[in-house]
N, C-alpha and C positions, 0 to 999 in steps of 0.2 A: 912216834915210831910207827912205821907202817908194817902190815902183816908180811910174813915171808911169802915169796912167790911159790906157786906150785912147781913141781920138778920140770915140767915142759916149759913153763914161762921162764924159769930160772935159767934153763939151757939157752933160751933165746937171749936173755939178758947177758949171760956169760959170753956168748958169741959176739954180741954188739960191743961189749967192753973189750974183748980180745982184739977186735978189728979197729979199736980206737974211736968208736962212736960213743958219745955221752948220752945217748937217748935212754929214757927210762921206761921199762915195761910197767904197765899198771894193770892190775887185775880187779875185777869187781864180782859181786855175787850174781849180777845180771849177765846172762850169756848174750853174746852178739853174734848169732848164727847167720844173720843176713846183713848185707850192706846197709839196708834201711835201719835195722836195729842198732848197728854200730854207729851210724851217723847221728841217730837220735841220742844215743848214749853220750857221745863226745861233743855234740852240738856243732856239726859241720854238714856240708852238702854230701849227698850220697856219692857224688863223683869223686870226693876226696878219700873215700874208703878204698884201700888197696885189697883187691881179691887175688889171692895166690892160688891158682888152679893147676892141678896136675892132669896132664893128658898122656896118652900112651901112643907111640907110633905103631901102626898096624903091622908093618913087616919086620922091623928090627926090635920091637918091644922096649924101646927107650922111653924113659920118663922125660917129659918136657914140662917146664914150669912156665905158665903164662900169667904174668902179673898185670891185672887189668883194673881200670877204674870201676868202682861199684855201680856206676851208671851204665856200663857197657856190657854187652854179651860178646863172648869170643867167637870170631868167625873161624871155625876149625879149618875150613878149606883154605883160607888165607895163610894161616900158620903152617898148615901142611904143605902149601906151595913153597914157602920159605925153606922148609925142611926137605923138600922134594920127596915127601912121603906122607900118606894120609894119616890123620890123627883120629883117635877115638877117646871117649871119656875113660878115665882109668878107674878100675874097681878099688874099693876101699882098702883091701888087703895090699894091693900093689902100691897104693899111695903111702900107706904106713911103712911098708918095707923100704921104699925108695927115699922117703923123706924123714922117717922117724917120728912123724906126727900124724894125728888123725884128721880126717876131713872136718872142716869147721874151724880149725885153728892153725892152718898151714901158714908159717911165716915166710917171708921172702928170702930168708937166709938160714944157715945152720942145719942143712939137710944131711941125711945119712950118706947120700951118694951125690956126686956132682951132677947137676942138671943143666941141660941146655935151656936158656932162659930168654924170654921175650918180655919186654916191658911196654905197656900201653903208652903211646905218645900223648894221649889225653891227660895222663897224670902230670905231665911236665908243666901244664899251665897253672897249677896250683902252687901257692907259697908253701903250704904244708899238707901232708896227707897222713892217714892213720892206717897201720898195718896190723894184722893178726900176729900174735906173739906166742904161738904154741898150743893155745887152748881157745875154746869159744869164749872164755872169760877174760882173755888178756889181749891188750893192744899196746902199740907204742906210736908216738907222733914223730914224724921226720920230714925232711925236705926231699923233694923228688930227685934232685941230683945225687943225694946220698943213697937213695934207694937203688939207683942204677949202679953206683960204685959197689955197694954191699952185695948185690946179687950177681954182678958181672953180666947183666943182661943187655940185650940189643934192643934199643928203642925202635918200635915199629907201630904201624896202625894194626890193632888187633880186632877191631870191631867190623 
């Protein structure tokens, strides 16, 4: 019998289940605050780690979710051009308010408010990827096509 999940990880598990996905959230004592730590923990390439990053639009104050490969850096100008509005990094309080989660464990789904979402096309080349599940200690493995379905994101070049 496995340990019960923390409240934030359980929230992600509940959303996965409610959407009909059979993926299982796993938690460990070791945090995975970086893509490299997460990749080492689960034994995959850094590129297979899903980073869910929240940005803020400069004029309209919207939260934007960019889901990118752990191997890539987000080109904020490129995403801003798609939105027709400049982006900036979102402050921690803004991230928690809009997503319901703290930075370091942002999942690709289950947010407090609907978010315009972009998914890194580079994630599509992998058979499986790993995403954060609500805390820096929780992850779940999934296939990239399901990632797009669950977050409702648009697949684009983000780097």
